[in-house]
Backbone as CSV, one residue per row, in Angstrom:
resi,resn,N_x,N_y,N_z,CA_x,CA_y,CA_z,C_x,C_y,C_z
1,ASN,114.265,117.739,143.267,113.033,118.231,142.663,111.859,117.973,143.598
2,SER,110.973,118.941,143.658,109.820,118.805,144.538,108.587,119.313,143.823
3,SER,107.515,118.498,143.881,106.253,118.907,143.283,105.137,118.088,143.881
4,ASN,103.895,118.553,143.674,102.721,117.775,144.047,101.572,118.167,143.134
5,ILE,100.539,117.329,143.128,99.396,117.569,142.261,98.179,117.863,143.125
6,GLU,97.545,119.011,142.875,96.341,119.410,143.595,95.248,119.740,142.589
7,ASN,94.122,119.022,142.696,92.971,119.270,141.828,93.372,119.284,140.353
8,SER,94.165,118.256,139.954,94.629,118.081,138.575,95.599,119.162,138.124
9,THR,96.118,119.956,139.054,97.108,120.984,138.737,98.459,120.570,139.286
10,LEU,99.482,120.643,138.461,100.832,120.296,138.873,101.476,121.511,139.538
11,ILE,101.788,121.389,140.810,102.411,122.475,141.568,103.923,122.230,141.624
12,ILE,104.708,123.136,141.036,106.163,123.015,141.020,106.742,123.943,142.077
13,GLN,107.563,123.387,142.952,108.073,124.148,144.093,109.561,124.469,143.989
14,ASP,110.235,123.989,142.950,111.643,124.285,142.755,111.825,125.252,141.593
15,LEU,113.031,125.850,141.514,113.317,126.765,140.421,113.404,126.023,139.087
16,THR,113.946,124.834,139.098,114.027,124.005,137.887,113.385,122.655,138.177
17,TYR,112.684,122.152,137.174,111.975,120.881,137.390,111.737,120.221,136.040
18,ASN,111.947,118.917,135.973,111.699,118.144,134.758,110.509,117.225,134.974
19,GLU,109.563,117.291,134.077,108.367,116.466,134.182,107.929,116.027,132.782
20,THR,107.586,114.768,132.616,107.063,114.267,131.350,105.541,114.266,131.408
21,LEU,104.918,114.982,130.474,103.464,115.085,130.418,102.955,114.359,129.176
22,ASN,102.032,113.441,129.375,101.370,112.765,128.266,100.031,113.451,128.017
23,VAL,99.914,114.094,126.859,98.715,114.876,126.551,97.884,114.163,125.492
24,ASN,96.584,114.378,125.555,95.645,113.721,124.649,95.490,114.559,123.382
25,ILE,96.568,114.625,122.594,96.614,115.450,121.396,96.796,114.546,120.176
26,TRP,96.102,114.911,119.098,96.186,114.178,117.833,96.902,115.047,116.810
27,ALA,97.923,114.495,116.151,98.652,115.206,115.104,98.243,114.662,113.743
28,ILE,97.867,115.549,112.829,97.479,115.171,111.472,98.417,115.881,110.504
29,ASP,99.141,115.109,109.704,100.059,115.668,108.713,99.341,115.812,107.375
30,PHE,99.593,116.947,106.706,99.041,117.186,105.375,100.187,117.402,104.395
31,LYS,100.106,116.758,103.259,101.047,117.000,102.169,100.259,117.095,100.878
32,VAL,100.498,118.185,100.117,99.729,118.458,98.905,100.690,118.601,97.729
33,GLU,100.419,117.859,96.667,101.235,117.942,95.456,100.335,118.090,94.240
34,ASP,100.910,118.598,93.120,100.138,118.704,91.892,100.123,117.365,91.165
35,TRP,99.554,117.338,89.958,99.392,116.073,89.256,100.719,115.445,88.861
36,GLU,101.758,116.268,88.716,103.098,115.755,88.429,103.847,115.395,89.701
37,MET,103.126,115.410,90.832,103.675,115.059,92.152,104.799,116.019,92.559
38,GLN,104.584,117.305,92.241,105.484,118.370,92.655,104.752,119.268,93.650
39,PRO,105.455,119.857,94.637,104.792,120.747,95.598,104.094,121.908,94.900
40,LEU,102.930,122.304,95.427,102.167,123.397,94.821,102.788,124.768,95.093
41,HIS,103.515,124.885,96.199,104.190,126.125,96.622,103.240,127.146,97.247
42,TYR,101.962,127.096,96.940,101.021,128.042,97.535,99.808,127.256,98.046
43,GLY,99.381,127.567,99.254,98.171,126.918,99.714,98.029,126.905,101.219
44,TYR,96.853,126.483,101.678,96.573,126.394,103.103,95.470,125.373,103.344
45,VAL,95.326,124.967,104.607,94.332,123.978,105.003,93.448,124.600,106.088
46,LEU,92.140,124.493,105.911,91.168,124.910,106.923,90.651,123.660,107.620
47,VAL,90.644,123.678,108.957,90.220,122.514,109.735,89.030,122.897,110.609
48,TYR,88.025,122.029,110.625,86.804,122.239,111.400,86.519,120.974,112.213
49,ASN,85.778,121.131,113.325,85.309,119.949,114.046,84.373,119.118,113.175
50,SER,83.514,119.793,112.417,82.666,119.155,111.416,82.383,120.197,110.342
51,SER,81.768,119.787,109.249,81.592,120.682,108.099,80.715,121.891,108.408
52,ASN,79.852,121.786,109.423,78.943,122.892,109.743,79.406,123.736,110.927
53,ASP,80.564,123.407,111.489,81.062,124.121,112.665,81.925,125.313,112.264
54,PRO,82.139,126.248,113.198,83.041,127.372,112.921,84.458,126.897,112.654
55,LEU,85.214,127.737,111.965,86.592,127.415,111.627,87.412,127.196,112.898
56,LEU,88.181,126.090,112.906,89.011,125.745,114.050,90.453,126.196,113.850
57,ALA,90.988,126.014,112.640,92.392,126.360,112.383,92.594,126.645,110.904
58,ASN,93.469,127.591,110.621,93.921,127.898,109.264,95.431,127.728,109.254
59,ILE,95.927,126.670,108.647,97.354,126.370,108.679,97.929,126.435,107.263
60,THR,99.040,127.159,107.142,99.665,127.399,105.845,100.577,126.234,105.466
61,LEU,100.505,125.829,104.215,101.405,124.802,103.713,102.791,125.391,103.492
62,ASN,103.821,124.645,103.854,105.187,125.094,103.620,105.396,125.342,102.130
63,SER,105.937,126.509,101.781,106.046,126.905,100.377,106.995,126.017,99.583
64,GLU,107.930,125.342,100.262,108.888,124.492,99.561,108.441,123.036,99.513
65,THR,107.908,122.536,100.620,107.541,121.117,100.700,106.044,120.874,100.575
66,CYS,105.249,121.939,100.711,103.782,121.840,100.731,103.325,120.859,101.808
67,PHE,103.956,120.940,102.972,103.688,120.052,104.105,103.323,120.914,105.307
68,THR,102.391,120.419,106.115,102.058,121.104,107.364,101.430,120.091,108.320
69,THR,101.379,120.434,109.603,100.826,119.540,110.625,99.803,120.283,111.466
70,PHE,98.665,119.650,111.678,97.616,120.169,112.563,97.612,119.342,113.837
71,ARG,97.635,120.003,114.992,97.586,119.314,116.293,96.457,119.907,117.130
72,TRP,95.593,118.997,117.589,94.516,119.445,118.469,93.979,118.244,119.225
73,LEU,92.839,118.380,119.861,92.300,117.349,120.744,92.117,116.015,120.016
74,ASN,92.363,114.934,120.724,92.246,113.591,120.171,90.779,113.178,120.147
75,LYS,90.088,113.486,119.057,88.675,113.141,118.895,88.519,112.178,117.731
76,SER,87.287,111.794,117.450,87.062,110.737,116.463,87.375,111.177,115.045
77,ASP,87.113,112.453,114.686,87.370,112.891,113.321,87.396,114.414,113.238
78,TYR,87.933,114.894,112.128,87.923,116.319,111.788,87.567,116.459,110.308
79,TYR,86.976,117.603,109.974,86.677,117.942,108.593,87.684,118.985,108.129
80,TYR,88.202,118.833,106.907,89.181,119.807,106.427,88.935,120.171,104.964
81,GLU,89.430,121.337,104.585,89.405,121.811,103.205,90.802,122.281,102.825
82,VAL,91.231,121.947,101.623,92.553,122.343,101.137,92.370,123.336,99.993
83,TYR,93.074,124.482,100.097,92.954,125.545,99.102,94.298,125.845,98.447
84,TYR,94.234,126.136,97.145,95.377,126.688,96.432,95.220,128.202,96.414
85,GLN,96.272,128.918,96.788,96.201,130.373,96.915,97.307,131.009,96.082
86,ASN,96.872,131.806,95.095,97.840,132.471,94.229,97.219,133.775,93.726
87,THR,97.831,134.891,94.080,97.282,136.207,93.722,97.408,136.508,92.235
88,ASP,98.150,135.684,91.473,98.251,135.899,90.031,96.973,135.507,89.300
89,PHE,96.095,134.766,89.980,94.867,134.301,89.350,93.699,135.220,89.723
90,SER,92.701,135.249,88.824,91.512,136.057,89.106,90.759,135.512,90.312
91,LYS,90.791,134.198,90.472,90.226,133.562,91.656,91.390,133.190,92.561
92,THR,91.627,134.007,93.588,92.834,133.860,94.407,92.848,132.558,95.190
93,ASN,91.708,132.189,95.756,91.624,130.989,96.594,90.787,129.930,95.887
94,TYR,91.417,128.801,95.573,90.755,127.748,94.820,90.685,126.483,95.673
95,LEU,89.459,125.975,95.901,89.265,124.767,96.703,89.727,123.539,95.913
96,ILE,90.744,122.850,96.457,91.271,121.647,95.804,90.465,120.419,96.201
97,THR,90.242,120.259,97.494,89.503,119.093,97.975,89.006,119.344,99.390
98,SER,88.064,118.538,99.824,87.582,118.543,101.208,87.331,117.093,101.602
99,ASN,87.498,116.817,102.907,87.363,115.423,103.334,87.216,115.371,104.846
100,ILE,86.897,114.182,105.349,86.853,113.907,106.785,87.964,112.923,107.098
101,VAL,88.837,113.281,108.033,89.882,112.361,108.468,89.416,111.722,109.774
102,THR,89.473,110.390,109.838,88.884,109.636,110.938,89.962,108.999,111.787
103,ARG,89.843,109.165,113.092,90.840,108.645,114.017,90.736,107.137,114.192
104,ARG,89.564,106.583,114.166,89.400,105.174,114.539,90.164,104.240,113.603
105,ASN,90.470,104.691,112.390,91.228,103.847,111.471,92.688,103.752,111.856
106,LYS,93.147,104.551,112.827,94.549,104.560,113.201,94.818,103.727,114.450
107,LEU,93.771,103.156,115.043,93.928,102.274,116.197,93.685,100.842,115.747
108,ASN,94.585,99.943,116.062,94.509,98.603,115.504,94.771,97.565,116.587
109,VAL,93.813,96.673,116.791,93.945,95.613,117.795,93.732,94.269,117.094
110,SER,94.674,93.341,117.276,94.568,92.024,116.641,95.004,90.947,117.627
111,ARG,94.421,89.745,117.481,94.802,88.599,118.310,95.288,87.473,117.404
112,TYR,96.407,86.859,117.814,97.018,85.778,117.043,97.215,84.571,117.967
113,TYR,96.668,83.415,117.562,96.756,82.200,118.378,97.990,81.400,117.993
114,LEU,98.667,80.863,119.018,99.900,80.137,118.763,99.674,78.777,118.118
115,ASN,98.477,78.225,118.257,98.225,76.918,117.642,97.873,77.045,116.162
116,GLN,98.033,78.250,115.610,97.799,78.481,114.194,99.062,79.066,113.560
117,SER,99.630,78.354,112.607,100.750,78.842,111.784,102.055,79.038,112.540
118,SER,102.227,78.403,113.679,103.529,78.442,114.338,104.481,77.465,113.645
119,GLN,105.737,77.848,113.570,106.738,77.051,112.869,107.526,76.190,113.845
120,LEU,107.596,74.887,113.564,108.382,73.977,114.395,109.856,74.132,114.050
121,LEU,110.668,74.464,115.066,112.094,74.632,114.871,112.868,73.366,115.219
122,GLY,112.219,72.453,115.933,112.874,71.221,116.364,112.965,71.136,117.870
123,ASN,112.974,69.913,118.410,113.112,69.688,119.849,112.040,70.435,120.647
124,ASN,110.794,70.411,120.134,109.637,71.040,120.803,109.763,72.562,120.905
125,ASN,110.613,73.169,120.109,110.719,74.631,120.058,109.968,75.146,118.834
126,TYR,109.160,76.185,119.062,108.326,76.740,118.005,108.584,78.245,117.871
127,LEU,108.260,78.748,116.675,108.384,80.175,116.397,107.065,80.695,115.860
128,LYS,106.546,81.741,116.503,105.368,82.443,116.002,105.829,83.810,115.510
129,GLU,105.608,84.068,114.232,106.052,85.326,113.619,104.847,86.094,113.102
130,VAL,104.780,87.386,113.433,103.685,88.249,112.986,104.279,89.484,112.330
131,THR,103.845,89.773,111.105,104.310,90.954,110.371,103.138,91.876,110.097
132,ILE,103.290,93.147,110.434,102.231,94.137,110.255,102.841,95.387,109.617
133,TYR,102.160,95.914,108.592,102.597,97.148,107.936,101.633,98.280,108.278
134,ALA,102.165,99.484,108.292,101.318,100.659,108.463,100.407,100.813,107.245
135,ASN,99.315,101.524,107.423,98.391,101.762,106.318,99.123,102.401,105.140
136,GLY,98.961,101.815,103.963,99.588,102.354,102.762,100.943,101.758,102.438
137,SER,101.501,100.956,103.339,102.799,100.318,103.101,102.630,98.818,102.936
138,ASN,103.587,98.209,102.249,103.634,96.753,102.138,105.080,96.332,101.945
139,SER,105.310,95.103,101.530,106.676,94.581,101.436,107.493,95.219,100.314
140,THR,106.836,95.948,99.421,107.549,96.565,98.306,107.362,98.070,98.213
141,TYR,106.502,98.638,99.083,106.164,100.056,98.949,106.111,100.717,100.320
142,ILE,106.635,101.939,100.409,106.593,102.736,101.629,105.520,103.809,101.478
143,GLY,104.539,103.800,102.376,103.458,104.771,102.325,103.751,106.017,103.144
144,ASN,102.692,106.730,103.525,102.838,107.999,104.236,102.677,107.873,105.746
145,ASN,102.082,106.765,106.218,101.859,106.596,107.650,102.992,105.800,108.286
146,ALA,103.359,106.188,109.511,104.402,105.482,110.260,103.804,104.927,111.551
147,ILE,104.444,103.897,112.089,104.005,103.292,113.348,104.500,104.157,114.510
148,ILE,103.594,104.485,115.434,103.964,105.292,116.598,104.434,104.395,117.739
149,ALA,103.597,103.455,118.137,103.917,102.593,119.273,103.194,101.262,119.125
150,VAL,103.748,100.225,119.785,103.175,98.884,119.734,103.032,98.367,121.165
151,ASP,101.836,97.920,121.521,101.586,97.246,122.797,101.346,95.773,122.516
152,ILE,102.113,94.906,123.179,102.062,93.472,122.925,101.806,92.743,124.235
153,SER,100.839,91.833,124.201,100.535,91.002,125.359,100.701,89.535,124.962
154,LEU,101.615,88.844,125.633,101.828,87.415,125.423,101.114,86.683,126.556
155,GLU,100.128,85.857,126.218,99.269,85.272,127.231,99.235,83.746,127.151
156,ASP,99.451,83.093,128.311,99.237,81.657,128.490,99.975,80.818,127.443
157,ILE,101.241,81.118,127.248,102.038,80.419,126.248,102.735,79.241,126.915
158,LYS,102.201,78.058,126.674,102.684,76.828,127.309,103.629,76.082,126.360
159,ASP,104.611,75.369,126.782,104.977,75.176,128.179,105.611,76.438,128.773
160,HIS,106.409,77.125,127.934,106.976,78.381,128.413,107.544,79.178,127.244
161,LEU,107.744,80.463,127.487,108.382,81.348,126.508,109.887,81.101,126.485
162,ASN,110.486,81.247,125.293,111.943,81.200,125.169,112.536,82.589,124.944
163,SER,111.998,83.292,123.928,112.570,84.589,123.590,111.567,85.435,122.818
164,PHE,111.854,86.724,122.759,111.034,87.680,122.004,111.972,88.644,121.287
165,SER,111.617,89.011,120.055,112.359,90.047,119.333,111.413,90.801,118.414
166,ILE,111.791,92.027,118.064,110.975,92.850,117.167,111.892,93.541,116.172
167,GLU,111.426,93.623,114.932,112.137,94.332,113.870,111.219,95.420,113.315
168,TYR,111.811,96.485,112.782,111.001,97.542,112.167,111.343,97.666,110.685
169,TRP,110.337,98.027,109.891,110.445,98.172,108.437,110.805,99.617,108.134
170,ALA,112.036,99.843,107.677,112.566,101.194,107.500,112.263,101.732,106.101
171,SER,112.589,103.006,105.886,112.313,103.662,104.609,113.122,103.076,103.465
172,ASP,114.228,102.375,103.773,115.021,101.714,102.728,114.517,100.302,102.429
173,LYS,113.332,99.965,102.951,112.691,98.668,102.748,113.556,97.522,103.277
174,MET,114.152,97.750,104.418,114.957,96.734,105.080,114.430,96.525,106.493
175,TRP,114.475,95.253,106.960,114.108,94.947,108.333,115.316,95.157,109.239
176,ASN,115.092,95.845,110.364,116.157,96.126,111.328,115.715,95.697,112.712
177,THR,116.522,94.887,113.380,116.188,94.426,114.724,116.423,95.527,115.743
178,ILE,115.467,95.696,116.655,115.632,96.628,117.776,116.204,95.817,118.933
179,ASN,117.500,95.803,119.034,118.179,94.893,119.962,117.783,95.123,121.417
180,GLU,117.580,96.381,121.793,117.281,96.668,123.196,115.903,96.178,123.621
181,GLU,115.055,95.808,122.657,113.729,95.284,122.989,113.680,93.757,122.981
182,SER,114.783,93.102,122.622,114.823,91.636,122.630,114.850,91.123,124.067
183,LYS,114.226,89.950,124.290,114.157,89.398,125.642,114.400,87.885,125.618
184,ILE,115.035,87.403,126.671,115.208,85.972,126.909,114.433,85.626,128.181
185,TYR,113.631,84.541,128.126,112.771,84.195,129.251,113.298,82.969,129.988
186,SER,112.830,82.825,131.215,113.138,81.628,132.005,112.077,80.563,131.737
187,SER,112.306,79.365,132.205,111.395,78.243,131.955,110.072,78.368,132.702
188,SER,109.941,79.377,133.561,108.686,79.582,134.287,107.825,80.684,133.661
189,ASP,108.309,81.337,132.626,107.590,82.458,132.022,106.621,81.970,130.951
190,THR,105.354,82.295,131.126,104.332,81.948,130.135,103.581,83.170,129.614
191,SER,103.816,84.322,130.213,103.120,85.546,129.803,104.053,86.741,129.961
192,ASP,103.745,87.808,129.209,104.519,89.042,129.318,103.716,90.164,128.673
193,ILE,104.001,91.395,129.101,103.387,92.588,128.514,104.514,93.534,128.111
194,LEU,104.484,93.992,126.863,105.538,94.848,126.359,104.941,96.078,125.684
195,ARG,105.612,97.209,125.837,105.267,98.418,125.095,106.523,98.929,124.415
196,ILE,106.416,99.166,123.124,107.581,99.582,122.334,107.233,100.868,121.601
197,ASP,107.908,101.950,121.956,107.731,103.240,121.291,108.687,103.318,120.109
198,LEU,108.126,103.439,118.924,108.942,103.412,117.718,109.237,104.795,117.156
199,LEU,108.234,105.682,117.133,108.349,106.923,116.372,109.464,107.825,116.878
200,GLU,109.723,107.784,118.180,110.720,108.696,118.740,112.133,108.368,118.266
201,ASP,112.427,107.078,118.086,113.789,106.665,117.712,113.882,106.006,116.342
202,TYR,112.767,105.511,115.809,112.805,104.770,114.549,111.644,105.208,113.667
203,LEU,111.946,105.529,112.406,110.890,105.816,111.445,110.468,104.492,110.835
204,SER,109.375,103.938,111.373,108.984,102.571,111.058,107.676,102.556,110.274
205,TYR,107.688,101.866,109.140,106.496,101.733,108.314,105.887,100.333,108.440
206,GLY,106.362,99.599,109.432,105.856,98.276,109.721,106.707,97.656,110.812
207,PHE,106.264,96.518,111.339,107.054,95.834,112.349,106.802,94.332,112.256
208,LYS,107.766,93.583,112.734,107.697,92.123,112.728,108.114,91.615,114.098
209,ILE,107.250,90.837,114.739,107.610,90.272,116.035,107.848,88.772,115.882
210,LYS,108.782,88.256,116.667,109.115,86.839,116.672,109.063,86.341,118.105
211,VAL,108.179,85.379,118.361,108.023,84.785,119.687,108.443,83.321,119.598
212,ASN,109.497,82.988,120.292,109.988,81.615,120.342,109.512,80.985,121.645
213,PHE,108.903,79.787,121.560,108.372,79.159,122.766,108.593,77.650,122.724
214,PHE,108.555,77.051,123.889,108.749,75.597,124.067,107.405,74.972,124.394
215,ASN,107.068,73.874,123.678,105.764,73.255,123.894,105.842,71.759,123.616
216,THR,105.293,70.971,124.541,105.315,69.509,124.390,103.946,68.934,124.073
217,SER,102.905,69.798,124.070,101.572,69.303,123.743,100.961,70.213,122.681
218,GLN,99.987,71.023,123.070,99.398,72.002,122.160,99.159,73.283,122.926
219,SER,99.815,74.348,122.492,99.659,75.620,123.184,98.461,76.371,122.633
220,ASN,97.525,76.711,123.492,96.371,77.523,123.105,96.555,78.982,123.494
221,GLY,97.811,79.360,123.755,98.089,80.745,124.100,97.901,81.663,122.915
222,PHE,97.995,82.952,123.178,97.761,83.919,122.102,98.611,85.168,122.313
223,ILE,98.694,85.971,121.266,99.410,87.245,121.270,98.422,88.336,120.894
224,ASP,98.242,89.327,121.760,97.438,90.505,121.444,98.367,91.637,121.048
225,ILE,98.068,92.257,119.908,98.877,93.373,119.418,97.979,94.583,119.206
226,ASN,98.332,95.675,119.831,97.626,96.941,119.682,98.651,97.983,119.273
227,TYR,98.476,98.571,118.094,99.458,99.556,117.635,98.759,100.814,117.105
228,THR,99.457,101.914,117.185,98.936,103.188,116.690,99.832,103.694,115.568
229,GLN,99.231,104.472,114.675,99.942,105.011,113.528,99.806,106.524,113.475
230,THR,100.717,107.139,112.740,100.553,108.546,112.435,99.381,108.710,111.473
231,THR,98.866,109.912,111.396,97.800,110.233,110.454,98.380,111.156,109.398
232,SER,98.457,110.685,108.179,99.030,111.469,107.092,98.025,111.556,105.957
233,GLU,97.589,112.766,105.653,96.659,112.999,104.556,97.456,113.488,103.338
234,TYR,97.529,112.634,102.335,98.237,112.992,101.104,97.218,113.392,100.049
235,ILE,97.375,114.588,99.491,96.443,115.102,98.492,97.204,115.335,97.191
236,ARG,96.757,114.682,96.140,97.315,114.906,94.805,96.291,115.709,94.018
237,ALA,96.594,116.986,93.842,95.630,117.911,93.241,95.564,117.720,91.733
238,ASN,94.373,117.921,91.179,94.177,117.838,89.729,94.615,119.155,89.092
239,MET,95.892,119.472,89.297,96.468,120.719,88.801,97.866,120.428,88.251
240,SER,98.264,121.180,87.235,99.596,121.026,86.653,100.228,122.394,86.446
241,LYS,101.541,122.395,86.375,102.273,123.632,86.114,102.439,123.825,84.606
242,LEU,102.247,125.049,84.158,102.494,125.422,82.767,103.496,126.565,82.777
243,ARG,104.691,126.317,82.260,105.734,127.342,82.212,105.679,128.034,80.843
244,ILE,105.515,129.355,80.865,105.382,130.138,79.632,106.581,131.071,79.519
245,TYR,107.277,131.001,78.386,108.419,131.876,78.123,108.087,132.771,76.927
246,THR,108.391,134.061,77.027,108.195,134.992,75.923,109.562,135.456,75.432
247,LEU,109.872,135.130,74.164,111.174,135.441,73.577,110.960,136.219,72.278
248,ASP,111.898,137.099,71.956,111.795,137.830,70.693,112.229,136.950,69.531
249,GLN,112.182,137.495,68.301,112.469,136.703,67.115,113.901,136.881,66.623
250,SER,114.739,137.461,67.430,116.138,137.600,67.046,116.831,136.248,67.079
251,GLU,118.033,136.207,66.487,118.767,134.949,66.490,119.123,134.513,67.904
252,GLU,119.285,135.494,68.813,119.645,135.176,70.205,118.452,134.741,71.025
253,ARG,117.227,134.994,70.486,115.994,134.637,71.208,116.026,135.199,72.620
254,GLN,116.085,136.525,72.709,116.171,137.198,73.999,114.805,137.269,74.670
255,PRO,114.772,137.188,76.005,113.492,137.349,76.715,112.911,138.744,76.502
256,ILE,111.588,138.812,76.412,110.881,140.089,76.287,110.479,140.555,77.667
257,GLU,110.933,141.736,78.063,110.627,142.244,79.399,109.234,142.851,79.446
258,ASN,108.688,142.891,80.673,107.409,143.555,80.960,106.240,142.973,80.160
259,MET,106.328,141.710,79.856,105.266,141.040,79.106,104.164,140.575,80.065
260,ILE,102.908,140.808,79.693,101.756,140.324,80.461,101.114,139.175,79.692
261,VAL,100.949,138.050,80.369,100.350,136.860,79.760,98.976,136.637,80.375
262,ARG,97.977,136.515,79.519,96.626,136.208,79.977,96.301,134.765,79.616
263,VAL,95.848,133.996,80.585,95.509,132.591,80.375,93.994,132.459,80.374
264,GLN,93.458,131.874,79.313,92.015,131.755,79.147,91.559,130.327,79.416
265,ASN,90.452,130.200,80.137,89.851,128.904,80.401,89.261,128.354,79.111
266,GLY,89.725,127.169,78.680,89.256,126.595,77.437,87.823,126.109,77.489
267,THR,87.259,126.002,78.696,85.891,125.498,78.840,84.861,126.625,78.764
268,ASN,85.064,127.660,79.586,84.056,128.729,79.632,84.553,130.058,79.089
269,GLY,85.819,130.124,78.691,86.339,131.345,78.093,86.788,132.397,79.076
270,ASP,86.689,132.129,80.397,87.115,133.120,81.384,88.631,133.244,81.394
271,PHE,89.095,134.467,81.750,90.525,134.702,81.926,90.884,134.596,83.399
């Protein structure tokens, strides 16, 4: 394979070429259900840079799952409107909700000091355990957001690191160890930097890291954790389904064909 980059342009000189491109794109998932938590079957989402800007995208909700994904530039926020669309109604397009989805809530940076809440295992060996859930999830509930990736920095851990492991919180509410990310350290290791991509191989709604270290005095080292999450906008519409059946008065209660049903608004009397 042969290629080069000129003025930010990738020049490919072979007939076939494989290249991994990291793009600055933000994906926002939308899922819309009625009050009984059933898919609406009809609808779409309008996305704008802000409420006063021209329309950026009109994306249709899947008729079976009422799910769709918007992908565009990774900016601080977007404004969106969700509509119910049904030609059987006098008002074909009905605004369900509007909101601003904010990116900054999906970036999370935390620092944890080893001299706080580390567990003594014996013989000067300690364990520091950190558990983090995605937004909307906890130890008993699975939410809509998943963990994309975790960046971990182990800094100045005295006397030395022993081992590192990470587990992910799966949809079955079970912790699963990611064996290929486990590490054993030598007696000279006091720091490390790790990046763990979860979304590609694991649907993770949380993660737990375990840092085992050896210390004969007091370790003032720390763990920095920076993780990103998916953005999932769940909308529960103030709408319900009403199933109307028209049957004749015979003993068989046969359906009446070609029946037209008019539904009247109980508040203002409109049909």
